[in-house]
VOLOTOR-197992 format. One record per residue (C-alpha): x, y, z. Coordinates in Angstrom, 1 decimal, padded with zeros to 4 digits. Layout:
N
xx:yy:zz
X:Y:Z
...
//
This chain:
248
xx:yy:zz
016.5:013.0:011.2
017.0:009.5:012.6
019.7:006.9:011.3
019.0:004.7:008.5
018.4:001.7:011.3
015.3:003.3:012.4
013.0:003.6:009.8
010.8:001.5:008.7
011.2:001.4:005.2
014.8:002.5:003.9
015.9:001.8:000.0
019.4:002.7:-000.9
020.1:002.9:-004.1
018.1:001.2:-005.9
018.3:000.2:-009.3
015.7:-001.8:-011.6
016.9:-001.6:-015.7
014.2:-003.6:-017.9
016.9:-004.5:-021.6
018.8:-001.6:-020.7
015.2:000.7:-020.3
016.2:002.3:-016.0
012.7:001.8:-014.9
013.9:003.3:-011.7
017.4:004.3:-011.1
020.0:005.4:-007.4
016.9:006.0:-005.7
017.0:006.8:-002.0
013.6:006.4:-000.1
012.9:005.8:003.7
010.3:005.5:005.8
008.8:005.9:009.6
006.3:003.4:011.3
003.1:005.1:010.8
003.6:007.1:008.5
001.6:007.8:005.6
003.1:008.4:002.3
001.9:009.2:-001.4
004.4:009.3:-004.7
003.2:010.4:-007.5
005.3:011.7:-010.3
004.0:011.5:-014.7
003.4:007.7:-016.2
006.7:006.0:-016.7
007.8:007.4:-013.5
008.5:004.1:-011.7
005.9:004.2:-008.7
004.4:001.4:-010.0
007.7:-000.5:-010.4
008.9:000.6:-007.2
005.7:-001.5:-005.6
006.5:-004.5:-007.2
010.6:-004.3:-006.3
009.6:-003.6:-002.0
007.1:-006.0:-002.0
009.7:-008.8:-004.8
007.2:-008.8:-007.8
010.6:-007.6:-009.5
014.3:-007.8:-008.1
016.5:-004.7:-008.4
019.5:-004.8:-010.4
020.8:-003.3:-008.1
020.5:-001.3:-004.1
019.2:-002.1:-001.2
015.2:-002.3:000.1
015.3:-002.9:004.2
012.1:-003.8:005.9
012.5:-002.9:009.9
016.5:-003.8:009.6
016.0:-007.0:006.6
016.9:-007.0:003.4
013.5:-008.0:000.8
016.1:-007.8:-002.2
016.8:-011.6:-001.7
013.7:-012.3:-000.4
010.7:-014.4:-002.1
007.3:-012.1:-002.4
006.1:-015.1:-000.6
008.1:-014.3:002.9
007.4:-010.0:001.7
004.2:-011.0:002.9
004.8:-012.8:005.5
007.7:-010.0:007.4
004.6:-007.3:007.0
004.4:-005.8:004.2
000.8:-006.4:002.0
000.3:-005.3:-000.7
-003.2:-004.4:-002.7
-002.9:-003.8:-006.8
-004.9:-001.7:-009.4
-007.8:-003.9:-010.0
-009.9:-005.8:-006.9
-008.7:-009.5:-007.0
-011.8:-010.3:-004.4
-013.7:-013.4:-004.3
-017.1:-012.8:-005.8
-019.0:-015.4:-005.2
-018.5:-015.3:-001.8
-020.0:-013.0:000.7
-018.1:-010.1:003.4
-017.8:-012.9:005.7
-016.2:-015.1:004.0
-013.4:-012.9:002.3
-012.2:-012.2:004.9
-011.7:-015.2:006.4
-010.2:-016.8:004.0
-007.7:-014.0:004.0
-007.2:-014.6:008.3
-003.2:-015.4:009.0
-003.8:-018.7:009.5
-000.1:-020.4:009.3
002.2:-017.6:010.6
003.4:-019.7:013.9
004.4:-023.7:013.9
000.7:-024.7:015.8
-001.1:-021.7:013.1
-002.8:-023.9:010.8
-003.9:-026.0:012.6
-006.1:-023.1:013.5
-008.1:-024.9:017.1
-008.8:-022.5:019.8
-008.4:-019.6:017.2
-012.5:-019.6:016.3
-013.7:-017.1:018.0
-010.4:-015.1:017.8
-010.8:-015.1:014.3
-014.6:-013.9:014.3
-014.0:-011.1:016.0
-010.9:-010.3:014.0
-013.2:-010.7:010.9
-015.7:-007.7:012.9
-013.0:-005.4:013.4
-011.6:-005.5:010.7
-015.2:-005.2:008.8
-015.7:-001.9:011.2
-012.4:000.0:009.7
-013.6:-000.9:006.1
-017.2:000.8:007.0
-018.6:-002.7:005.9
-019.8:-004.6:009.0
-023.4:-004.1:008.6
-022.7:-006.0:004.8
-020.4:-009.0:006.5
-023.7:-012.1:004.8
-023.7:-009.6:001.7
-022.2:-011.5:-001.5
-018.7:-009.8:-002.4
-019.7:-009.3:-006.0
-023.0:-007.0:-005.7
-020.2:-004.5:-003.1
-020.6:-000.9:-005.3
-016.8:-000.6:-007.1
-015.6:001.0:-004.2
-016.5:-001.5:-002.0
-014.7:-003.5:-003.6
-012.0:-001.5:-003.3
-012.0:-001.4:000.8
-013.4:-005.0:001.1
-009.3:-006.0:-000.8
-007.9:-003.3:001.9
-009.5:-005.7:004.9
-008.3:-008.5:003.7
-005.2:-007.0:003.5
-005.7:-005.2:007.5
-006.4:-009.3:008.8
-002.9:-009.8:007.8
-002.2:-007.0:009.5
000.7:-005.9:008.0
003.2:-002.9:009.2
003.2:-001.2:006.0
000.8:-000.8:003.5
000.9:-000.4:-000.4
-001.9:000.6:-001.8
-001.5:001.1:-006.2
-003.8:003.9:-007.0
-007.0:002.9:-005.1
-009.4:005.5:-005.6
-009.2:004.9:-009.0
-012.9:004.7:-010.8
-014.8:006.2:-007.2
-017.1:008.2:-007.4
-016.7:011.7:-005.4
-017.8:010.7:-002.0
-016.3:007.4:-002.2
-012.9:008.9:-002.3
-014.1:011.3:000.9
-014.8:007.8:002.6
-011.3:006.2:001.6
-009.7:009.3:002.1
-010.9:009.0:006.0
-010.6:005.2:006.2
-007.0:005.7:005.1
-006.7:008.1:007.6
-007.4:005.7:010.5
-005.3:003.0:009.1
-002.7:004.7:008.9
-002.4:005.1:013.0
-001.1:001.7:013.7
001.1:001.0:010.7
002.9:002.5:007.1
000.7:003.1:004.3
002.5:004.2:000.9
-000.3:005.1:-001.8
000.2:005.5:-005.7
-002.2:008.7:-006.8
-003.2:010.4:-009.8
-006.1:012.6:-008.2
-005.0:015.5:-006.3
-007.5:017.0:-004.7
-007.3:013.0:-002.5
-003.7:013.1:-001.9
-004.2:016.6:-000.5
-006.9:015.3:001.2
-005.0:012.3:002.7
-002.1:015.0:003.7
001.7:014.2:005.0
004.5:013.9:002.6
004.4:013.5:-001.2
007.8:012.2:-002.6
007.9:013.1:-006.7
008.7:010.8:-009.1
010.2:011.1:-012.1
012.5:009.1:-014.6
012.5:006.8:-012.0
014.6:009.5:-009.4
012.6:011.8:-007.1
012.4:015.3:-007.7
010.5:017.0:-004.9
009.5:015.5:-001.7
006.9:017.6:001.3
003.4:018.5:001.7
001.0:018.4:-001.3
000.9:022.8:-000.6
004.4:023.2:-000.6
005.4:020.4:-004.2
001.9:022.5:-005.3
004.3:025.8:-006.3
007.5:024.0:-007.5
008.8:024.9:-010.5
010.1:021.3:-011.4
007.0:019.3:-010.0
004.9:021.8:-012.2
006.9:021.7:-015.1
007.3:017.8:-015.4
003.3:016.8:-013.6
000.9:019.1:-012.6
001.6:021.7:-015.0
000.2:018.9:-017.7
//
């Protein structure tokens, strides 16, 4: 077991209360570099709230969220993105009227360095990066297509690409395969496994077949706490998990 300082993401004693209701209570959650983690659990378990807390959308009532050793709970959302955390929400937010290429270019982080905003000499670099990301999200043959004309699954991939182009070290995905066809779900599993080779990925998901196809460690949340952690195969045998979630 690595010490708490070695983790990419280290969450301790995390609690958030909304009007006295504890959506997350005393949570401890640790992730390694280049790890794929799936978070499952019944509705109201606190899954989306956990992502909201990590990316700064919601403020913790108490506890600590450390990313690469830096405390996130007091940082602005913008600063957390700058530190290397990317978040995809359930509904894709892409620019429907722009091409795939333009969507990716609009997301390119030009302003990271002092001179980044001037973006001189960067154009070739930007174009290469767009093509590289487009290959990763399987849209390299669709770069000139208007984003609004993509299939539902392709729109989700484009939005993942818009995060990837910012090169986050931690990617947070909330139900990325909701509404996808079976073939798109299978392709998304492969795509996410490839993405996780160079960064850590947290996926919230309800589709158990999809969770299984991702492999890796699964965390089960229940009433704002961790109920169990392990492989999907092990969790499917766990009586507590069956009782609160998988048996329904």
